[in-house]
N, C-alpha and C positions, 0 to 999 in steps of 0.2 A: 405465338411462337411463328407461323407462316407470315404472319401480317410483318412482324417484326424486319423478317429477311426481305422480305421485298422491298420493305421501305429501307432499307440497309443497302439492297441492289441498286434503288432507284438513285440514292445519294451519291454513291462512288459512279453511277454512269453518268450522273449531272458533272461532278465534278474531273470524270476524263473530256467529259464535252467542253469542258471551259480550259483546260489545259493543255487539248489536243492540236491548237492550232499554233501553240508555242514551240512543241515539241517538233511539229514538220517545218515552222519559221526558221527552227534554228540548221534542221537539216537543208533548207534551201539556201539559206545565208551561207552553210559551211562549203556548198558546192560552189559558191559565186568565188571568183578567183580574186574581184576587186574589194572583200570584206577581208578585213585582218583580225587579229587576236580578240579581244571581250568585246567585240561589235557582234562578234555570231551571235553572242546569248543575250546582249544588250538589245539589240534590233528587232528582236521579236515580238519585242514586250510593246515598240510603239506600233504594231501591228493593229493590236486592240484599242487604240484610241485614233484609229485611221488616218495616223501620220502616215501615209504613203504616198508622195505624190509623183516618184519615178515608178517607167515603166517595171516589171517585175522581171528579174534575170533571167527567171527559169518558173519552171510548172509549180513545184514546191513552194515558191513566194506566193504565187498566185493562188494557190487552193487558203492558203495559210491566212493572209490577207481577209478573203472573203469570208472563212470559215471565224475567222475572229471579230469579225465585224457582227457577224449573227449572234457569236459568244457577247458579245459585251450588250449586244440589244437585248437577248435573254437576260442576261443578271440584271439589267437596269427596271427591267418590266417585272422580274421578281421582287426587285426591290421595292419598287412602288406599289406590286400588288400588299406586300407585309405593310409597308407603309399606310397604305388604304382602310384595309383593316384593322389594324389597331388604331387609326384615328376614329373609324366607324365606329369600332367598339368604345374607346373612350367617350365619346359624342353621346352614344346610347346608353351607358351603363351611367356615367357621371353627370350627365346632363337631361336625356329623355326619360329612363327608366332610373333615377337614381332609387337606390332602396330596394330594387324591384328584378334585379339582376340574378340569376341564377347560371352556374357553371356546371355541366353534365359532363362526366367521363366517363365513356362507354364506347360501343362498337359503332360502326357505321349503320348498322340496322335499328337499333336502340336510339342513335341518335335522331334516326327520322322519323323514328314512332313518336318520342320526346316531342322535337322540335315541329311535328303537327297539331300535337294537342296542345301546345304552348302559344303556335302560332298570332290567334285571333284573343288571345288571354291578356287582358288587363290587368292582373296578377303581377306575373312573369314575365321578365324578360328574356329567355335561354342562348347563350353562349357555348360555344364546345370549348372543354376544356382542355388544356394544352400543357402538360408536363407542370411546371413549378411556375405557371404565369397565372398567379391567384389574386394579383392587384385591383383586377376590375368586377369581381364578383361580392356579394353579399349574401349568397347560399351557396352551398357547392353539394352535388348530387354524387354519390362517388357509387360505378355499376359495374366497377372489373373485379378482377379476382379478390377473396379476402386478403390474403397476403400482401399483394399489390397495394389496395387501400391503407391497410395498416401502414408500409413503409410511406404512402405519401402521407398520413396523416403525421409518424412521426419527423417525415424530412421538414413539413412546415408547421408546427407545434405553434411557434411564436405568430406568425402570421394569419392563423385560424383561430387565435385565443376568442376573441369575441365576434366570432360567426357561428353559424348552424351549418352543420358538414351532416347530410347522410348519408348512411355508409350502408351496403348492400351485404350480407353477411349471413352465416347458414343459422340456422333455430338454435341450434347450440349454442353456439357464441354469444347470440344474444339471451340468453337466458342466465349466463354463466360470468360472463366478464360484465364490470362493472367500470364505465369512463362515462364521465362528465363531459368528454368536448365533445360528443358525438351522439346523433339518434341513428340507432340501429334499424334496421328491417330486412325481412327476409321475404321474396317472393312467395314461398310456398305457405307462408305464415298468411300474409295478407290475403293472399286466395280462399286458405282454407275457413278464414274467419266469414268474407264475404260468399262464399258458398252457403252456409248454416244461416243466414241472415236473410239470403234468397229465397233457401229451400229446407226451411224449418220444420222439424218432424212436426210439430205441436199441430201445424197445417193439416197433416195428414192423420194424425191422431184424432182430431177434432172431428175431420171429415168422416173417417170410418165408425169412430163411436169409442174405439178402441185402444187402450194407453200399452198394449202390448204390439211390440214390433220385431221383427227382425232384418238387419242390416247387415250385409254382406259388403265385404272390402277386398276386391280380388287385385291381386297383385301388388309388391312391396314398393315406394320409392318414397321421398322424404316428404312430398304431398299426400299423400297417402297417408303416413303417419299424424301430419298435422290434421287431414281431417277427419283422425280418431281422435286426438290429443283435445281437438278445440269443440268437435261433437259432443266428445263428454261432457265439459265445460259447461256450453249452450243449449244441449237440446234437454230442457229441464222443466218440466210444465206440473208435473204432476208428484205428487208422494204413491200415487196408484200406477205409475208408469211402471211398465219394463220392458227396456227394450236390451236385445241382445246383439253384436256388435261379432258379427262371424270375418277371421281373417283365412285368408288364403293368399297363400304365397311364402317368399322366407323373410319372416319376422319373429327369427329367433333371437339375434341380435339387438333388436327393437324391445323384446319382450324380457331380455335380462337387465338393459337398462333401465326400463319402467316394469320395476318387479314387484310394486306395489298395489298395480290395477286390481288386484282380486278383491280388494276390501272396498271396492267404492259399494257405495247402499244403491238400491230401485235398479240398477241393470246390470250387465256384464259383457265380459272380453273373452270371447272365447276363439282360442285358434284350433285353427280345424285341419289345418295340414297344407303343403305345398301346391297340389290341384286342385282346382274347384270339380273337374271333373269325374274325380272320385267319389264329390258330397252333392251329386245334382238336385238331391231332394231339397237340400238346404238350400240352395241358392233359387228351386222353383218357387218355397214357400217364402221366400223373402220379400220384404214391401218394398226394397230400395238395394239397386246393387250399384256400388260404388265398383268403375272398374278402371284401370291404370292403361293396359293397351288395348291399340282396337283390335287385335288378334283374339284378346278374350271376348273383346266387346262383340263381335262378330262371330265368334264360334257361340257364347252364351245365347245369342240371340235367334242363331238358324238351332241350338241344339235342343232349344226350351219354348216352344211356342206359348204364343200370348206372353211373354215377358219382355219386351221389346220396350213398353211406355216405363217401365220400371226400372231400365239401367241407366245409370247416369255414366255417362262413357269424359274421363276427364283428359279433354283434347291439350295438348300445349304447343299449335299453333298461332299465332299472334293474324287478328283478321283485320280487313280495314274497318274502323268502326262505321266511317261514314256510307258504309254499304249497305245498302236496302234490305239485303239479303239475310243479313244479321239483326237479330234483337236480343238486347240481353241477356246473350250469350248462349241462344236457342236458334235452332236453323229448320227451317222446316222444309221436308222434301216430301211432298202427299206421294204417296204410291196411286199408280192410275187403276189399279186393279183393287177395288174395296175389299176382296177376301184376303190378297195378299197382307192389306194395311192391318187386319186383324188379326192373321195371324204372326206375323212378325213385329208390328206395331213400328214404333219411329223414338229409337233413344232419346233422352235429353244429353246434348251436346256443351258441355260448361268447358268453355276458353276460357282455362283459369290464367293464362298468363296476359291474357285482354284486362283482369284485373288488377291480377297483379302490379303490373307495368301502367297503370294508372297514376298520372302525374300529381293529380289530385288525391287520393289514396294513400301517397307515398309522403307527401308533404302535410295530409291533414292532422294534428296534432289534438282533435275531439280528444279522445279516449285517454291520451297521458294527460291533458290538463286536469278531467274529470277524476282522474286517478291523484295529482296531485292536490285539489280540491277534497278528495274521499280521504286523503292523507293528514290535510290541514283539520278535516271534522274530527278523524280518529284523535287527534292529538286533544282539540279542546274537548270531548265527549270522557276523555280516558285522562286528563291531566298531565298529557306526554307531553314531549318537545323531542320527535323526530324530524327531522330537518329531511324535505325529499332528495337532497340533493349527495345527503349524506348516507342515502337508504340504498343497501345491496340490491343487485339486479330482481333477486328472489321477490323483497317487500317491492318491489317497483310494479312487478309482474302482475304481482297479486292485486295491487289495486289496478293496474290495466285488467287483469282480466275481470273484474269485478265491472268498472265501465262497460268492459265490450260484451258484457252479458245485458246487461241494460237494453242494448240495441234488440237481443230479441224480447226482454220482459216487458218491454212497450208497449210490444204487440198485442202479447200475451196478456195483458191486461186489459184492454177492451173488453175481451170475450171473458174475462172471469166475471166482470160485471153481471154478465147475463146466470151465470152460475153461482156465484157468491156474494153479490152483493157489496156492500163496502168491506167484506172481508177479501178481498183481493190481496190487500197489503201483507196480511196472514201467508197468503198461499204463495205469494213471493219470496218472504224473509225466510218460509222456510226452504224454498229452493235456493235461494242466497246461500244457506251457509249450505246444503249440499254440495253447491259449484263450491265452496271454499273449500271445502271437503277434498275435494274433487284436485282442484289444484292443488292440494299437500300430497296426494297420493302419486299424481302424477309427477312430482317432484320428490318421491321417495320419502316422503316423511311417514310416521308410524304414530298408534296411537301412545301417549303416555298413559300408564294404568294408575298413577298416584293420582287422585281427584282428591285426596283430601282436605288438600289448601284451599283456601276460598278461589273460587275460578276468576275472579277480579286481581289477584295477587300470578296468576298463573304467568310464566313465561315461555317462551320459546327456546325448547333445549338445540338451538340450531346446529352443534355441533353434532348432538347423534339426530339430528330431524327429528324431534321429537316433540308430540303437543297434546294435551289431556283434552283438547276442545273435539278432537275426529273422533268425535261420538253423533247417533241420529239429534235430529232438533229435540226430541221430547226427551230427551238425557241432558240439554241443557241445564247449566244453573238457570235461573228466572233472570239473573240480571246479564248473563249474557244474550237470554231471548230479548230480553229490553233492548240492550246494545244493538245487535242486530236489525230488529225493528226499528230504530231510529237512523242508523246506516240508510234504510232501503228507503224511510222517509225523505231522507235527506237528497239522495239519488236520484230520487221521483222529483224533488223540488228543482233540482237541477238541471235536470232533461226538460222539464217544463220552461226553465228561465234561456238554458237551450232554445229551444225552438221557437219562444216569442221573439228571444234576441236577434236570432238569426231571422223570422221574417220582418221582423221590424225595421230592419238595416235594407233589406233586400229592394224591393221597389216601392212605388205609392199604391200596392192595392193594402185594401184593409185584411187585417193578419190573419184570421180564420181562412179567407180566401187563399192566401200565400199559402197557408201550410196545406192548404187539399190539393192545390198545383201543384207542389212541390214534391208531394208524397202518394202518388195516381199510382197503381199497379194495376193488372189487366186482368178481366175474368170473363168467363161464360158460364149460361145457365148448366149445371149438373145434369138435368132431364134430359141434352143436347135437342131441346124442340128447335132452337133456333141457332143460328152462326153468328150471332149479332156478339160483337166484341164490346163487354162493357169496361168503363175506367174507374174504380173505386178509391175511397180513402178510407179509412179505420181510425177515428179520433180516439188514441190510448186514454186509458182511465183517468191518471194523472195529467193530462191536458186540458187547461180550462181557458177558455177565453172570454176575459172581461172585458177588451177594450178593443180599439180598432173595427169594431163592427160595422163599419156606416153602409156596407151595402145591404143590410138584413140579415144576414145570417147570425142566428141567434142561437145555436143551438151548440152541446160542449162532449165531455167526453163520452166514449163509448158510440156515438153516432157514428153512421154509413152512410158517406156520400157518393151517390152513381150515378152515371149519366152512358148513352153510349161513347165509344172511343170514337175521337176523331171531328165530334161536332162540338159545336158553343152553345147546345143545350144547356139550360141551367141544371143545377145538379139536383138531384130528390135527394131527400133525407130518409131511408127505410126504418119501418116503424113494426113493430108485430112480427119480425121474420128473423130468422137466423141464418145469418149471411153464410157463415160455410159450411150449412146443409142443405144451401139453395144455388152457392157460388162455386166455383173451382177457378183456383188461377193457372190462367194460360202467359205464354208469352207472344205477342203479337209478330209478325211480320215485318 
């Protein structure tokens, strides 16, 4: 509102600057006895064309003629500037960057952020969106308020009919409204999903050797809600797991909306109360503490010695992605006093807006495309004909949720090969069924008790949100078990095709070498015998490289490639070593 008032004020000040010479000129000619009648109103107009050869008869006309000259010059400069910008936009969008232009409707701060990301991009050319001027762009990114974005879409429906529109909205809007015209995205949802990919619980569980974990979530916000919802849907790695999510803060409204969470299997969601300081014993024994406010972060860090490194602080500041001080959302501040470091530790600072406002994540449609392909597979296997564009938002999100979970289990699969051999697909299938159940419980579905009919012929009772497959995997009909396994196998094949396809299209490097260099993460030895940081890549179980290995790399699924970070040494393949029990993931400076 304040920005609109400032813009309106500037507009009227400029108009006053333009017409003021005319008013002053009228006064001057009115005071000139040699000027009569309508000439008093007409002659001041000539001042804007610099058409005054006679000496001015009074100071008013003298001021008016100079002011009018500057006003004319200012007007011409502004017109030329507007035309030059339009001409430049036309040349850039229609000739130099045809088909790659994206118009961004946003604040000045957001524009600077996205413009910096796209300035060296070969895939997109960014222009600042201005009102209804939508003729130049091929894609549109709407970052305004939800109601303003909807109004923009309604006013420009015909012009946007064949163009891609990405609209920022609330998570609830995205999940409940089904519109084909645009692609919705939510900052908090994007950041939450990325957080669980980078800080997945299965790594901590494997490292500790225990599948029983306690996660405390301190403070309530939309981001914390999304962290809980997506954490429930992706932190699935074993039927023996027992993760308890402890909630602190004002969660009453959320728990009233999502009233079926108590039915999820394996894990538990517990509301502990508004104040974490009344339950410090729970915080102290938690394996991880997700904190919303910096006040709570500092208080917990001070109140409970030794917990610092287990705190994950959700910071909403935007940082410069080119700043060497930051890496991958983690900021290191070594304590000069070793004792202080032991007592207080160093929390993980997760700059969630840095990931939420990443243009590549917003425009990346990988999971949506996978969801569409999963839907096609379901149609083929079950003799159905559910067109993607005709699906409601709940069904679309179900497929996208499954595709998103695959980003987690493609790493888990590599570890499962050590424990289960070729049976990793069975473990993933059971985890995927539990994810499917949780997706329904998150959306307030309940169990349909009538399981006398053939499971194959069961239908979702969408009106009452009931389904007869919301049971443990062991109780499913064999047909549904086989169907779930077939879907997981297809998704594994799809992921492998995505990996190989992306790698083949990137550079001239051999396929496997490209994959390794594009999937490196950073580790240190757990025994702390050395400060050396290693970069390593764990090949997922379903990725097999059978071509493009001219460089002599002939290894495949389950292998770990590792070398000291920042060097050009050859990657070594680790054999006979349990990687997650020897190395711990870190974030480099």
